[in-house]
A tleap script that builds the chain and sets N, CA, C and O, in Angstrom:
source leaprc.protein.ff14SB
mol = sequence {
  NMET LYS ARG ILE LEU LEU VAL ASP ASP MET
  GLU GLY ILE ARG GLU SER LEU GLN VAL ILE
  LEU SER GLY HIE TYR MET LEU ASP VAL ALA
  GLN SER ALA GLU GLU GLY LEU SER LEU PHE
  THR SER LYS ASN TYR ASP LEU VAL ILE THR
  ASP ILE ILE MET PRO GLY MET ASP GLY ASN
  GLU LEU VAL MET LYS ILE LYS GLU ARG LYS
  SER THR PRO VAL LEU ALA ILE SER ALA GLY
  GLY ASN GLY ALA SER PRO ASP GLN ALA LEU
  ILE LEU ALA ARG GLU LEU ALA ASP ASP VAL
  LEU GLU LYS PRO PHE SER LYS SER ALA LEU
  LEU SER LYS ILE GLU ALA MET LEU CGLY
}
set mol.1.N position { 0.853 -1.181 0.000 }
set mol.1.CA position { 0.000 0.000 0.000 }
set mol.1.C position { 0.898 1.243 0.000 }
set mol.1.O position { 1.874 1.310 0.746 }
set mol.2.N position { 0.561 2.214 -0.836 }
set mol.2.CA position { 1.345 3.449 -0.949 }
set mol.2.C position { 1.171 4.301 0.298 }
set mol.2.O position { 0.107 4.314 0.916 }
set mol.3.N position { 2.248 5.020 0.660 }
set mol.3.CA position { 2.232 5.888 1.848 }
set mol.3.C position { 2.209 7.349 1.418 }
set mol.3.O position { 3.030 7.791 0.614 }
set mol.4.N position { 1.249 8.089 1.972 }
set mol.4.CA position { 1.077 9.512 1.668 }
set mol.4.C position { 1.255 10.327 2.946 }
set mol.4.O position { 0.805 9.935 4.023 }
set mol.5.N position { 1.923 11.472 2.799 }
set mol.5.CA position { 2.023 12.459 3.872 }
set mol.5.C position { 1.090 13.608 3.516 }
set mol.5.O position { 1.207 14.201 2.443 }
set mol.6.N position { 0.171 13.919 4.412 }
set mol.6.CA position { -0.769 15.019 4.246 }
set mol.6.C position { -0.397 16.130 5.218 }
set mol.6.O position { -0.268 15.894 6.420 }
set mol.7.N position { -0.223 17.349 4.692 }
set mol.7.CA position { 0.142 18.500 5.523 }
set mol.7.C position { -0.885 19.602 5.285 }
set mol.7.O position { -0.993 20.131 4.179 }
set mol.8.N position { -1.637 19.944 6.327 }
set mol.8.CA position { -2.627 21.026 6.234 }
set mol.8.C position { -2.882 21.556 7.635 }
set mol.8.O position { -3.025 20.783 8.582 }
set mol.9.N position { -2.939 22.877 7.764 }
set mol.9.CA position { -3.126 23.482 9.081 }
set mol.9.C position { -4.585 23.508 9.518 }
set mol.9.O position { -4.864 23.770 10.688 }
set mol.10.N position { -5.522 23.243 8.614 }
set mol.10.CA position { -6.938 23.301 8.970 }
set mol.10.C position { -7.450 21.917 9.356 }
set mol.10.O position { -7.441 20.984 8.554 }
set mol.11.N position { -7.895 21.810 10.604 }
set mol.11.CA position { -8.326 20.522 11.144 }
set mol.11.C position { -9.426 19.879 10.308 }
set mol.11.O position { -9.385 18.675 10.058 }
set mol.12.N position { -10.406 20.664 9.875 }
set mol.12.CA position { -11.511 20.117 9.096 }
set mol.12.C position { -11.052 19.520 7.772 }
set mol.12.O position { -11.556 18.479 7.349 }
set mol.13.N position { -10.109 20.168 7.125 }
set mol.13.CA position { -9.556 19.655 5.860 }
set mol.13.C position { -8.807 18.352 6.126 }
set mol.13.O position { -8.989 17.364 5.414 }
set mol.14.N position { -7.962 18.359 7.160 }
set mol.14.CA position { -7.207 17.136 7.491 }
set mol.14.C position { -8.158 15.974 7.747 }
set mol.14.O position { -7.958 14.878 7.224 }
set mol.15.N position { -9.191 16.212 8.549 }
set mol.15.CA position { -10.127 15.143 8.890 }
set mol.15.C position { -10.870 14.644 7.654 }
set mol.15.O position { -11.041 13.437 7.486 }
set mol.16.N position { -11.311 15.547 6.795 }
set mol.16.CA position { -12.020 15.145 5.577 }
set mol.16.C position { -11.119 14.320 4.670 }
set mol.16.O position { -11.538 13.290 4.143 }
set mol.17.N position { -9.886 14.773 4.488 }
set mol.17.CA position { -8.965 14.040 3.617 }
set mol.17.C position { -8.564 12.704 4.229 }
set mol.17.O position { -8.332 11.737 3.503 }
set mol.18.N position { -8.480 12.639 5.538 }
set mol.18.CA position { -8.194 11.359 6.192 }
set mol.18.C position { -9.290 10.349 5.890 }
set mol.18.O position { -9.004 9.188 5.598 }
set mol.19.N position { -10.540 10.785 5.958 }
set mol.19.CA position { -11.672 9.893 5.669 }
set mol.19.C position { -11.587 9.399 4.226 }
set mol.19.O position { -11.786 8.214 3.959 }
set mol.20.N position { -11.291 10.308 3.302 }
set mol.20.CA position { -11.223 9.947 1.880 }
set mol.20.C position { -10.056 9.011 1.597 }
set mol.20.O position { -10.210 8.038 0.859 }
set mol.21.N position { -8.893 9.293 2.174 }
set mol.21.CA position { -7.668 8.593 1.781 }
set mol.21.C position { -7.326 7.358 2.598 }
set mol.21.O position { -6.650 6.460 2.096 }
set mol.22.N position { -7.774 7.293 3.834 }
set mol.22.CA position { -7.302 6.227 4.717 }
set mol.22.C position { -7.689 4.825 4.254 }
set mol.22.O position { -7.000 3.864 4.595 }
set mol.23.N position { -8.748 4.684 3.506 }
set mol.23.CA position { -9.123 3.371 3.004 }
set mol.23.C position { -8.304 2.922 1.804 }
set mol.23.O position { -8.286 1.740 1.458 }
set mol.24.N position { -7.627 3.875 1.171 }
set mol.24.CA position { -6.881 3.593 -0.052 }
set mol.24.C position { -5.364 3.587 0.146 }
set mol.24.O position { -4.641 2.910 -0.585 }
set mol.25.N position { -4.890 4.338 1.131 }
set mol.25.CA position { -3.452 4.548 1.305 }
set mol.25.C position { -3.087 4.543 2.780 }
set mol.25.O position { -3.932 4.799 3.638 }
set mol.26.N position { -1.799 4.246 3.077 }
set mol.26.CA position { -1.283 4.496 4.415 }
set mol.26.C position { -1.081 6.002 4.494 }
set mol.26.O position { -0.516 6.603 3.580 }
set mol.27.N position { -1.534 6.611 5.573 }
set mol.27.CA position { -1.566 8.062 5.643 }
set mol.27.C position { -0.956 8.551 6.945 }
set mol.27.O position { -1.327 8.105 8.031 }
set mol.28.N position { -0.012 9.476 6.818 }
set mol.28.CA position { 0.500 10.212 7.972 }
set mol.28.C position { 0.046 11.649 7.800 }
set mol.28.O position { -0.016 12.155 6.679 }
set mol.29.N position { -0.274 12.310 8.913 }
set mol.29.CA position { -0.867 13.636 8.866 }
set mol.29.C position { -0.059 14.594 9.733 }
set mol.29.O position { 0.331 14.269 10.855 }
set mol.30.N position { 0.181 15.787 9.181 }
set mol.30.CA position { 0.876 16.851 9.919 }
set mol.30.C position { 0.031 18.112 9.857 }
set mol.30.O position { -0.619 18.388 8.849 }
set mol.31.N position { 0.047 18.881 10.951 }
set mol.31.CA position { -0.761 20.104 10.993 }
set mol.31.C position { 0.050 21.355 10.695 }
set mol.31.O position { -0.487 22.461 10.750 }
set mol.32.N position { 1.331 21.203 10.382 }
set mol.32.CA position { 2.167 22.339 9.999 }
set mol.32.C position { 3.247 21.851 9.046 }
set mol.32.O position { 3.553 20.660 8.985 }
set mol.33.N position { 3.817 22.790 8.305 }
set mol.33.CA position { 4.909 22.432 7.393 }
set mol.33.C position { 6.114 21.924 8.175 }
set mol.33.O position { 6.803 21.006 7.731 }
set mol.34.N position { 6.368 22.513 9.325 }
set mol.34.CA position { 7.497 22.071 10.146 }
set mol.34.C position { 7.316 20.618 10.585 }
set mol.34.O position { 8.251 19.821 10.506 }
set mol.35.N position { 6.116 20.279 11.046 }
set mol.35.CA position { 5.831 18.903 11.446 }
set mol.35.C position { 5.892 17.974 10.238 }
set mol.35.O position { 6.386 16.851 10.338 }
set mol.36.N position { 5.392 18.443 9.101 }
set mol.36.CA position { 5.438 17.653 7.878 }
set mol.36.C position { 6.864 17.361 7.444 }
set mol.36.O position { 7.171 16.238 7.042 }
set mol.37.N position { 7.735 18.355 7.521 }
set mol.37.CA position { 9.135 18.158 7.140 }
set mol.37.C position { 9.801 17.157 8.063 }
set mol.37.O position { 10.596 16.330 7.614 }
set mol.38.N position { 9.490 17.220 9.340 }
set mol.38.CA position { 10.040 16.269 10.303 }
set mol.38.C position { 9.610 14.839 9.959 }
set mol.38.O position { 10.433 13.924 9.954 }
set mol.39.N position { 8.332 14.654 9.675 }
set mol.39.CA position { 7.843 13.330 9.278 }
set mol.39.C position { 8.490 12.884 7.974 }
set mol.39.O position { 8.892 11.729 7.833 }
set mol.40.N position { 8.589 13.810 7.020 }
set mol.40.CA position { 9.149 13.478 5.712 }
set mol.40.C position { 10.591 12.979 5.817 }
set mol.40.O position { 10.996 12.064 5.102 }
set mol.41.N position { 11.348 13.589 6.711 }
set mol.41.CA position { 12.751 13.192 6.841 }
set mol.41.C position { 12.918 11.891 7.621 }
set mol.41.O position { 13.995 11.296 7.604 }
set mol.42.N position { 11.866 11.446 8.303 }
set mol.42.CA position { 11.982 10.229 9.112 }
set mol.42.C position { 11.384 8.988 8.447 }
set mol.42.O position { 11.614 7.873 8.916 }
set mol.43.N position { 10.621 9.161 7.364 }
set mol.43.CA position { 9.973 8.033 6.684 }
set mol.43.C position { 10.064 8.215 5.178 }
set mol.43.O position { 10.399 9.293 4.688 }
set mol.44.N position { 9.763 7.151 4.456 }
set mol.44.CA position { 9.706 7.225 2.999 }
set mol.44.C position { 8.255 7.337 2.557 }
set mol.44.O position { 7.407 6.546 2.969 }
set mol.45.N position { 7.979 8.319 1.722 }
set mol.45.CA position { 6.625 8.557 1.220 }
set mol.45.C position { 6.592 8.414 -0.289 }
set mol.45.O position { 7.565 8.717 -0.981 }
set mol.46.N position { 5.458 7.949 -0.786 }
set mol.46.CA position { 5.239 7.850 -2.220 }
set mol.46.C position { 4.683 9.153 -2.784 }
set mol.46.O position { 4.808 9.425 -3.979 }
set mol.47.N position { 4.062 9.964 -1.908 }
set mol.47.CA position { 3.451 11.223 -2.324 }
set mol.47.C position { 3.290 12.120 -1.100 }
set mol.47.O position { 3.040 11.643 0.007 }
set mol.48.N position { 3.436 13.425 -1.317 }
set mol.48.CA position { 3.140 14.417 -0.283 }
set mol.48.C position { 2.035 15.318 -0.822 }
set mol.48.O position { 2.107 15.798 -1.953 }
set mol.49.N position { 1.010 15.542 0.000 }
set mol.49.CA position { -0.054 16.497 -0.309 }
set mol.49.C position { 0.075 17.612 0.712 }
set mol.49.O position { 0.005 17.368 1.916 }
set mol.50.N position { 0.264 18.843 0.231 }
set mol.50.CA position { 0.427 19.945 1.173 }
set mol.50.C position { -0.406 21.154 0.795 }
set mol.50.O position { -0.538 21.507 -0.377 }
set mol.51.N position { -0.963 21.778 1.818 }
set mol.51.CA position { -1.594 23.076 1.667 }
set mol.51.C position { -0.472 24.084 1.408 }
set mol.51.O position { 0.682 23.832 1.753 }
set mol.52.N position { -0.807 25.213 0.806 }
set mol.52.CA position { 0.197 26.233 0.526 }
set mol.52.C position { 0.188 27.329 1.592 }
set mol.52.O position { 1.237 27.669 2.139 }
set mol.53.N position { -0.984 27.880 1.888 }
set mol.53.CA position { -1.067 28.978 2.852 }
set mol.53.C position { -1.187 28.394 4.256 }
set mol.53.O position { -2.235 27.874 4.639 }
set mol.54.N position { -0.089 28.489 5.022 }
set mol.54.CA position { -0.063 28.017 6.408 }
set mol.54.C position { 0.783 28.977 7.218 }
set mol.54.O position { 1.692 29.607 6.678 }
set mol.55.N position { 0.497 29.099 8.512 }
set mol.55.CA position { 1.340 29.951 9.359 }
set mol.55.C position { 2.730 29.335 9.521 }
set mol.55.O position { 2.899 28.124 9.384 }
set mol.56.N position { 3.703 30.163 9.808 }
set mol.56.CA position { 5.073 29.673 9.927 }
set mol.56.C position { 5.608 29.364 8.542 }
set mol.56.O position { 5.419 30.145 7.610 }
set mol.57.N position { 6.273 28.231 8.403 }
set mol.57.CA position { 6.751 27.800 7.093 }
set mol.57.C position { 5.535 27.521 6.215 }
set mol.57.O position { 4.624 26.802 6.627 }
set mol.58.N position { 5.515 28.086 5.009 }
set mol.58.CA position { 4.368 27.819 4.137 }
set mol.58.C position { 4.620 26.589 3.274 }
set mol.58.O position { 5.705 26.007 3.292 }
set mol.59.N position { 3.603 26.210 2.525 }
set mol.59.CA position { 3.691 25.005 1.718 }
set mol.59.C position { 4.728 25.081 0.613 }
set mol.59.O position { 5.352 24.074 0.280 }
set mol.60.N position { 4.925 26.278 0.031 }
set mol.60.CA position { 5.937 26.407 -1.015 }
set mol.60.C position { 7.333 26.143 -0.465 }
set mol.60.O position { 8.142 25.477 -1.110 }
set mol.61.N position { 7.611 26.660 0.713 }
set mol.61.CA position { 8.910 26.403 1.333 }
set mol.61.C position { 9.064 24.913 1.653 }
set mol.61.O position { 10.142 24.342 1.488 }
set mol.62.N position { 7.981 24.294 2.110 }
set mol.62.CA position { 8.019 22.859 2.371 }
set mol.62.C position { 8.332 22.085 1.091 }
set mol.62.O position { 9.152 21.167 1.103 }
set mol.63.N position { 7.678 22.456 -0.009 }
set mol.63.CA position { 7.933 21.779 -1.282 }
set mol.63.C position { 9.407 21.914 -1.670 }
set mol.63.O position { 10.028 20.941 -2.098 }
set mol.64.N position { 9.963 23.111 -1.521 }
set mol.64.CA position { 11.380 23.323 -1.846 }
set mol.64.C position { 12.277 22.421 -1.002 }
set mol.64.O position { 13.213 21.813 -1.521 }
set mol.65.N position { 11.992 22.333 0.292 }
set mol.65.CA position { 12.808 21.503 1.178 }
set mol.65.C position { 12.668 20.015 0.840 }
set mol.65.O position { 13.639 19.263 0.922 }
set mol.66.N position { 11.477 19.602 0.465 }
set mol.66.CA position { 11.256 18.206 0.058 }
set mol.66.C position { 12.058 17.906 -1.201 }
set mol.66.O position { 12.738 16.882 -1.279 }
set mol.67.N position { 11.980 18.797 -2.187 }
set mol.67.CA position { 12.647 18.577 -3.467 }
set mol.67.C position { 14.174 18.625 -3.334 }
set mol.67.O position { 14.882 18.043 -4.157 }
set mol.68.N position { 14.685 19.311 -2.308 }
set mol.68.CA position { 16.128 19.312 -2.040 }
set mol.68.C position { 16.598 17.934 -1.590 }
set mol.68.O position { 17.751 17.563 -1.808 }
set mol.69.N position { 15.702 17.181 -0.962 }
set mol.69.CA position { 16.073 15.902 -0.361 }
set mol.69.C position { 15.794 14.699 -1.252 }
set mol.69.O position { 16.631 13.805 -1.377 }
set mol.70.N position { 14.611 14.678 -1.874 }
set mol.70.CA position { 14.176 13.512 -2.649 }
set mol.70.C position { 13.320 13.966 -3.816 }
set mol.70.O position { 12.910 15.125 -3.885 }
set mol.71.N position { 13.055 13.053 -4.725 }
set mol.71.CA position { 12.205 13.372 -5.874 }
set mol.71.C position { 10.760 12.937 -5.644 }
set mol.71.O position { 10.026 12.683 -6.599 }
set mol.72.N position { 10.358 12.852 -4.395 }
set mol.72.CA position { 8.987 12.467 -4.052 }
set mol.72.C position { 7.995 13.436 -4.701 }
set mol.72.O position { 8.155 14.649 -4.569 }
set mol.73.N position { 6.977 12.927 -5.398 }
set mol.73.CA position { 5.990 13.830 -5.998 }
set mol.73.C position { 5.188 14.570 -4.931 }
set mol.73.O position { 4.887 14.034 -3.864 }
set mol.74.N position { 4.850 15.827 -5.255 }
set mol.74.CA position { 4.105 16.681 -4.331 }
set mol.74.C position { 2.885 17.240 -5.041 }
set mol.74.O position { 2.976 17.778 -6.145 }
set mol.75.N position { 1.731 17.101 -4.376 }
set mol.75.CA position { 0.488 17.714 -4.826 }
set mol.75.C position { 0.202 18.895 -3.911 }
set mol.75.O position { -0.009 18.718 -2.712 }
set mol.76.N position { 0.193 20.101 -4.474 }
set mol.76.CA position { -0.080 21.316 -3.700 }
set mol.76.C position { -1.563 21.633 -3.795 }
set mol.76.O position { -2.151 21.576 -4.875 }
set mol.77.N position { -2.168 21.969 -2.648 }
set mol.77.CA position { -3.583 22.332 -2.613 }
set mol.77.C position { -3.734 23.674 -1.919 }
set mol.77.O position { -2.982 23.990 -0.997 }
set mol.78.N position { -4.711 24.468 -2.364 }
set mol.78.CA position { -4.939 25.743 -1.696 }
set mol.78.C position { -6.284 26.327 -2.081 }
set mol.78.O position { -6.780 26.126 -3.190 }
set mol.79.N position { -6.859 27.052 -1.139 }
set mol.79.CA position { -8.062 27.844 -1.382 }
set mol.79.C position { -7.720 29.317 -1.272 }
set mol.79.O position { -8.609 30.167 -1.234 }
set mol.80.N position { -6.423 29.621 -1.221 }
set mol.80.CA position { -5.999 30.992 -0.994 }
set mol.80.C position { -6.041 31.297 0.499 }
set mol.80.O position { -6.032 30.387 1.328 }
set mol.81.N position { -6.087 32.554 0.827 }
set mol.81.CA position { -6.112 32.978 2.225 }
set mol.81.C position { -5.068 34.042 2.459 }
set mol.81.O position { -4.214 34.285 1.606 }
set mol.82.N position { -5.133 34.676 3.612 }
set mol.82.CA position { -4.214 35.765 3.949 }
set mol.82.C position { -4.162 36.808 2.846 }
set mol.82.O position { -3.101 37.355 2.544 }
set mol.83.N position { -5.333 37.084 2.238 }
set mol.83.CA position { -5.416 38.089 1.191 }
set mol.83.C position { -5.056 37.592 -0.191 }
set mol.83.O position { -5.117 38.358 -1.153 }
set mol.84.N position { -4.682 36.323 -0.319 }
set mol.84.CA position { -4.316 35.763 -1.620 }
set mol.84.C position { -5.458 34.914 -2.160 }
set mol.84.O position { -6.084 34.156 -1.420 }
set mol.85.N position { -5.720 35.047 -3.446 }
set mol.85.CA position { -6.714 34.187 -4.084 }
set mol.85.C position { -6.087 32.815 -4.295 }
set mol.85.O position { -4.869 32.675 -4.190 }
set mol.86.N position { -6.903 31.792 -4.592 }
set mol.86.CA position { -6.318 30.473 -4.878 }
set mol.86.C position { -5.298 30.533 -6.017 }
set mol.86.O position { -4.251 29.888 -5.955 }
set mol.87.N position { -5.611 31.317 -7.065 }
set mol.87.CA position { -4.670 31.438 -8.184 }
set mol.87.C position { -3.347 32.038 -7.734 }
set mol.87.O position { -2.281 31.558 -8.120 }
set mol.88.N position { -3.413 33.090 -6.917 }
set mol.88.CA position { -2.184 33.718 -6.417 }
set mol.88.C position { -1.401 32.756 -5.535 }
set mol.88.O position { -0.176 32.675 -5.627 }
set mol.89.N position { -2.113 32.030 -4.682 }
set mol.89.CA position { -1.447 31.105 -3.763 }
set mol.89.C position { -0.747 29.986 -4.514 }
set mol.89.O position { 0.291 29.494 -4.073 }
set mol.90.N position { -1.307 29.582 -5.644 }
set mol.90.CA position { -0.771 28.435 -6.376 }
set mol.90.C position { 0.215 28.799 -7.483 }
set mol.90.O position { 0.749 27.907 -8.143 }
set mol.91.N position { 0.468 30.099 -7.702 }
set mol.91.CA position { 1.386 30.505 -8.782 }
set mol.91.C position { 2.754 29.862 -8.598 }
set mol.91.O position { 3.238 29.182 -9.503 }
set mol.92.N position { 3.380 30.061 -7.457 }
set mol.92.CA position { 4.694 29.475 -7.210 }
set mol.92.C position { 4.595 27.957 -7.096 }
set mol.92.O position { 5.475 27.233 -7.561 }
set mol.93.N position { 3.534 27.487 -6.484 }
set mol.93.CA position { 3.357 26.037 -6.327 }
set mol.93.C position { 3.320 25.334 -7.679 }
set mol.93.O position { 3.802 24.208 -7.806 }
set mol.94.N position { 2.752 25.989 -8.690 }
set mol.94.CA position { 2.706 25.384 -10.028 }
set mol.94.C position { 4.111 25.123 -10.571 }
set mol.94.O position { 4.319 24.184 -11.340 }
set mol.95.N position { 5.074 25.957 -10.169 }
set mol.95.CA position { 6.458 25.780 -10.611 }
set mol.95.C position { 7.202 24.771 -9.751 }
set mol.95.O position { 8.080 24.067 -10.250 }
set mol.96.N position { 6.871 24.686 -8.480 }
set mol.96.CA position { 7.620 23.858 -7.535 }
set mol.96.C position { 7.063 22.441 -7.412 }
set mol.96.O position { 7.812 21.464 -7.428 }
set mol.97.N position { 5.758 22.346 -7.290 }
set mol.97.CA position { 5.118 21.046 -7.044 }
set mol.97.C position { 4.924 20.300 -8.361 }
set mol.97.O position { 5.036 20.877 -9.443 }
set mol.98.N position { 4.633 19.018 -8.245 }
set mol.98.CA position { 4.400 18.205 -9.433 }
set mol.98.C position { 3.009 18.423 -10.015 }
set mol.98.O position { 2.799 18.252 -11.216 }
set mol.99.N position { 2.056 18.804 -9.157 }
set mol.99.CA position { 0.711 19.117 -9.615 }
set mol.99.C position { 0.033 19.967 -8.556 }
set mol.99.O position { 0.490 20.026 -7.414 }
set mol.100.N position { -1.062 20.628 -8.931 }
set mol.100.CA position { -1.802 21.478 -7.997 }
set mol.100.C position { -3.290 21.166 -8.099 }
set mol.100.O position { -3.774 20.680 -9.121 }
set mol.101.N position { -3.998 21.457 -7.016 }
set mol.101.CA position { -5.440 21.258 -6.961 }
set mol.101.C position { -6.027 22.384 -6.119 }
set mol.101.O position { -5.643 22.576 -4.966 }
set mol.102.N position { -6.954 23.119 -6.703 }
set mol.102.CA position { -7.567 24.248 -6.012 }
set mol.102.C position { -8.733 23.776 -5.156 }
set mol.102.O position { -9.601 23.041 -5.627 }
set mol.103.N position { -8.747 24.206 -3.887 }
set mol.103.CA position { -9.867 23.915 -2.997 }
set mol.103.C position { -11.019 24.846 -3.357 }
set mol.103.O position { -10.756 25.986 -3.741 }
set mol.104.N position { -12.257 24.438 -3.258 }
set mol.104.CA position { -12.690 23.087 -2.913 }
set mol.104.C position { -12.567 22.168 -4.131 }
set mol.104.O position { -12.677 22.607 -5.275 }
set mol.105.N position { -12.342 20.907 -3.857 }
set mol.105.CA position { -12.256 19.920 -4.926 }
set mol.105.C position { -13.097 18.715 -4.545 }
set mol.105.O position { -13.422 18.516 -3.375 }
set mol.106.N position { -13.442 17.924 -5.532 }
set mol.106.CA position { -14.271 16.744 -5.285 }
set mol.106.C position { -13.382 15.569 -4.892 }
set mol.106.O position { -12.181 15.552 -5.161 }
set mol.107.N position { -14.001 14.603 -4.257 }
set mol.107.CA position { -13.295 13.370 -3.892 }
set mol.107.C position { -12.731 12.711 -5.139 }
set mol.107.O position { -11.586 12.258 -5.136 }
set mol.108.N position { -13.519 12.652 -6.205 }
set mol.108.CA position { -13.055 11.996 -7.429 }
set mol.108.C position { -11.893 12.749 -8.068 }
set mol.108.O position { -10.974 12.122 -8.593 }
set mol.109.N position { -11.914 14.090 -8.034 }
set mol.109.CA position { -10.804 14.869 -8.597 }
set mol.109.C position { -9.527 14.613 -7.809 }
set mol.109.O position { -8.454 14.462 -8.392 }
set mol.110.N position { -9.642 14.565 -6.485 }
set mol.110.CA position { -8.477 14.294 -5.637 }
set mol.110.C position { -7.921 12.909 -5.918 }
set mol.110.O position { -6.724 12.758 -6.165 }
set mol.111.N position { -8.776 11.900 -5.884 }
set mol.111.CA position { -8.304 10.521 -6.093 }
set mol.111.C position { -7.733 10.343 -7.501 }
set mol.111.O position { -6.773 9.596 -7.690 }
set mol.112.N position { -8.307 11.008 -8.466 }
set mol.112.CA position { -7.805 10.917 -9.840 }
set mol.112.C position { -6.399 11.508 -9.935 }
set mol.112.O position { -5.517 10.913 -10.555 }
set mol.113.N position { -6.185 12.672 -9.325 }
set mol.113.CA position { -4.853 13.306 -9.324 }
set mol.113.C position { -3.841 12.382 -8.636 }
set mol.113.O position { -2.743 12.159 -9.146 }
set mol.114.N position { -4.220 11.858 -7.493 }
set mol.114.CA position { -3.311 10.992 -6.724 }
set mol.114.C position { -2.953 9.757 -7.546 }
set mol.114.O position { -1.779 9.401 -7.651 }
set mol.115.N position { -3.938 9.113 -8.119 }
set mol.115.CA position { -3.681 7.911 -8.910 }
set mol.115.C position { -2.753 8.208 -10.080 }
set mol.115.O position { -1.857 7.420 -10.385 }
set mol.116.N position { -2.970 9.353 -10.738 }
set mol.116.CA position { -2.110 9.730 -11.863 }
set mol.116.C position { -0.679 9.993 -11.397 }
set mol.116.O position { 0.277 9.634 -12.085 }
set mol.117.N position { -0.536 10.613 -10.240 }
set mol.117.CA position { 0.795 10.944 -9.732 }
set mol.117.C position { 1.550 9.705 -9.243 }
set mol.117.O position { 2.774 9.635 -9.345 }
set mol.118.N position { 0.817 8.741 -8.719 }
set mol.118.CA position { 1.458 7.529 -8.208 }
set mol.118.C position { 1.719 6.501 -9.310 }
set mol.118.O position { 2.456 5.536 -9.114 }
set mol.119.N position { 1.107 6.724 -10.459 }
set mol.119.CA position { 1.338 5.833 -11.605 }
set mol.119.C position { 0.565 4.594 -11.513 }
set mol.119.O position { 0.652 3.745 -12.400 }
savepdb mol mol.pdb
quit
């Protein structure tokens, strides 16, 4: 079973994605980019899903740090925030991450992206 790291600061998003993904994948969950980076460096993941707009280290910085270490695919997700629209939040992520998904998204869109990224 493939292992995914999910990083999102919003509890409701984490819980919803856990429900969707836990039946299909082994899932580790982090509530901050710092916690996500710590988990990432301690285990091997097939995919990382990260929010972009988070307090402290943001998702783009997390993606950069992940890509410095391994070629693990990263799916960036965002609904914007902190005055940024989803498009603005995902501009840099489109260059850094392997794929992006704008919130809100459907369960089928998420699973389709993940399946395509995992091959």
